[in-house]
N, C-alpha and C positions, 0 to 999 in steps of 0.2 A: 504494500500500500504506500509506504514512504517513497519507494522507487517510482511509482506511478505519479505521485504528486510532484516529485523532483523533476521528472521528465516533462510534465506539463509546464511547470514554471520555467524550465530551460527553453522550451519551445516558445513561450511567450516572450522571453527576453530576446531570443533570436529574431522573432517577428518584429518587435519594437525597434531593434537595432537596424534591421533592413529598411523599415519605414523611415527612420531618422536619416539614414544614408540617402534615401531617395529624395527626401525633402531638402537635404543639404545640397545635393547636386543639381536640383531643379533650377535654382537661381543662376548657377554657373552656366547651365545649358542655355537658359534664356538669354544671358549676356552674350554668349558665343553666337547665338542666332541673330541678335541685334547687330553685332559687329559684322557678321557675314552679310546681312541685308544692306548695311551701309556701303558695301563695295559694289552692289548691283546698280545698274543704270536707273536713274530717276525717271519720273514721268515726263519731265520737261525735255529729256534727250530724244524723245520720239516725236517727230513732227506731225504724224497723223493722230497722235493721242489727244483726244478732245477733253478728257477729264483732268482732274488735278490730283496731286499726290495725297491730298487730304481725303480723297474719296475712298481710300482703302487704309485700313488700320488693323494690324495683326494683334496688338496687345489684348483687345477684348476677347479674342478667341483663345489666346493663351491663358488668360485669367479664368475664363469659363472652364477650360480643360483642366486647369490645376484645381479649381473648386470641385469639379466632378471627381477628380482623383482622390481628393481629401475625403469627400463623402463616401466613396467606395471603400477607402481604407478604414474609416470609422465603422461602417456597417460590417465589414469582415471581422474586425476586432470584436465588435459587440456579439456577433454570432459565434465567434470562437469562444468567448468567455461564457456565453450561455451553454454551449455544448459541453465545456469543461465542468460547469456547475451541475448540469444534468447527469453527467457521468459519475461525478463524485457522490451524488445523492441517490444513485441507484438506477437512474433512467429518466427519460423525458416524461413530463406530465402530459397526459392525453385527455381528450374529451370522453365523457361517458355517454355513449350513444344508445345504450340499451339499459335504462334504469330498471332494476329487477323488482321495483315496488312503486307504489303510488307515493309521491312526495309527502313528507310529513306536513308541510305547509306550502301551499301554492305560491305564496308571496315571497317567502324567505328561503325555501329549500334550494331551488335550482336557478341558475343564471346562465346567460349566453357568453359569459366571460370568466376568466380565471380570477378567483377571489382569494384574499389572504386574511386570516383572522388571528388575533392575539388572544390566547387562552391564559387567563391569569387567575391562579388560585388565591383566594383571599387569606391573608395571614391570620386574621382574627375572625373566627367562625365558631358558631355554637355546634355545628354538625361536623366540621372538618372536611366537608365535601362541597364547598361553595366556590363557584367560579364566576368570573365576569369575562364575557367574550365580546371583543371589539372588532369591528370591520376596519382593517387597515389597508385595504386595497389601494386607496388613495391616501397617502400619508398626510396630505394637507387637509383632508376631509374625513378624519376618523369619526366613527359613529358607533354607539352602543348597539350591539346586535341582539344577543340573548344573554340570559343569566341562568346559571345552574345552581340549584339549592338542594341540599341533602335533607333527609328526614331527621326530625328532632329526636325521635325515639330509636335507639339502636338496639338490635337484637343480634346475638352471636350468629355470624354467617348470613345475616339478613339485612341488607341495606337497600335504600330506595333513593333515587335522585330524579329530579324533574327539571326540564328545560322550559323557561318562561320567556315570552317575548319581552324585549326591553321597551317596546312601544306601548302595548296595552296590557301587559301582564298575563296574557293568555298562556295556559299550559299547553305546550306543543308536543313534548316527548316525555315519556316516563321510562326510566331504567330501573328495573326491579331485579335484585339479585336472587338467583334460584337457591333455595335453602338446601335442597338435597340434590347434588349433582356430582358426577365423577370429576369434573374439572370446574374451576371458577367460571360461572356463567351469569349473564344478565339478560333478562327478557326485555324487549323493546316494544313499547305500546304507544299508540296514537293518543291524541287528546280525548277521544271518545272511548278509550279503554280497549280498542281493538289491538290484538297482538300482531305485530308486523313481522317479527323474527326474533333472533337472539344472537348474542356474541358470546363465544366461549374460547377458553384457552385450549389449544391443541394438546391432547394428552401425550401422544407419542410424536416427538419431533426432535431433530438435532439441535434446534435453537428455539427460543421463545417465539411462538406463533399464535395469533388469534384468528379465528374464523367467524364470519358473519353468515348466518343461514336465514333464509326466508321461510316464514310460516307456510305450511301446506305443500312444501316441495317433496315430501316423502322421505324415505330412508330411516334407518334406525342404527343403534349401536353407539358405544361410548368411545371407541378407538378411531372412529372416522372411516373404517373399512367399508361400512355399508351405508354411509351417509351420502347425500347428493353433493354435487360440486358446490362449494360455498359461493355465495354471491360476491363476497369480498374476502380476501386473505390479507392479513396485516402482519408484516414481518420486517425485521431490520434490527437495529441496535437500540433496544429499549433502555439499556443502562444509560446511554448518552442521549436518550430522547430523540432518536433519528430513525423513523420507520415510515413505510409506504403502505398505501391501500392499493391492492390489485384486484381488478374485477375478474369475472369468470373467464374472460378472454386474455388475461395476463397483462392488461394495460394498467399503468399506474394512473389512477384517477384522483388521488389525494396524497399529500405528503406532509409529514409532521417533523418539525425540527425544534431543537432546544432554543429558547428565547432567553438569552442571558448566560453568563458564565457560571454563576453561583446558583445551585439548585438545592432546595431543601424539600423533604417530604411534605412539610406543612405549607410550602409555598412554591409550587412548581409553575413555571411559565413555559408556554409553547407557542409556536407559530404553525398554523395549519393552512396549507395552500390547497385549494379545492379546484379541480378542473371544470371545464364547461360541462353543463348537464348533470354534474354530480350533486347528490343531495347533501348540502352542507350540514344540515342537522343530523343526518346519519353519521357523518364523519366526526362531528363534534361530540355526539353522544358516545361513540366508541372510544374516543380519546379520553373522555372523563372516566369511563369504566376501566380502561387500562391503567390510568393513573391511580385510581382507587385500589385496584388489585395489587399493584406493585408497592403502594404505600403499606398495605396490610402485610405483604410478604416481608418487607423491610422491618416492620414492627415485630413480627414473629421472630425474626433472626436476632434482633436486639434483645428480646426477652429470653431467648435461648442462651445467648452469650452471657447475659447477666445472671441467669438462673444456674 
């Protein structure tokens, strides 16, 4: 991994050096062209030439050509940096063209553009499961999107979180932890109480993986051998808060990154980038469930070490 990062940085330096050399030599070439043009015959030396020397001027063409070259270079560098960023983050973010469920909210769930959200866990909370989520797609026009609130009454292995609209306070999604399950699981409900699916931690896997299944798709079993293909598979580096949502076609439709260098279990911050057509409320609900699951695992490990 370090070798790959070093290789990309080396490539960037070489590209920048080549562009700097091109811009340095451009004025020299233009000066040589002007000197060469001064040696050519002028318009007055031709008796049949009815125009004047001022009727032709090459500098505007040269300036336009140089401007086009600069724009082309800037575009190439921007595309290069975008490609490097996508590669380091696991792949390119793509649009969700076949949403496997009806959106949780017609107004907030889906959009025709890529959106970015900041998920901020509240440091002072009576439930320990409260998040404020802000739409930061336009940094200059940040707006409150939704808020997540946990249940006041906690039972062992039984938690419930709800997503409310920041505009009118409407309950949009409910995440209810399954009391008896082979792996940590949360059922996902609409505002009217209809179960849309569930998210569960994969029981047998080489790395931490979460799967999202849709209600009514059939299948059975706790190991995943007889279950249908998950609507979304969530995998990556959960320790560093860097993981992706992949749909049934293997496309990355949402991406989660750590927001800030210092992270505490009681105050985690994330940035969630959602692709076109992807249900943002589905992605945000899953992120909150995953955060709660790892917080509980860390708490159990601390208790075991202290005990």
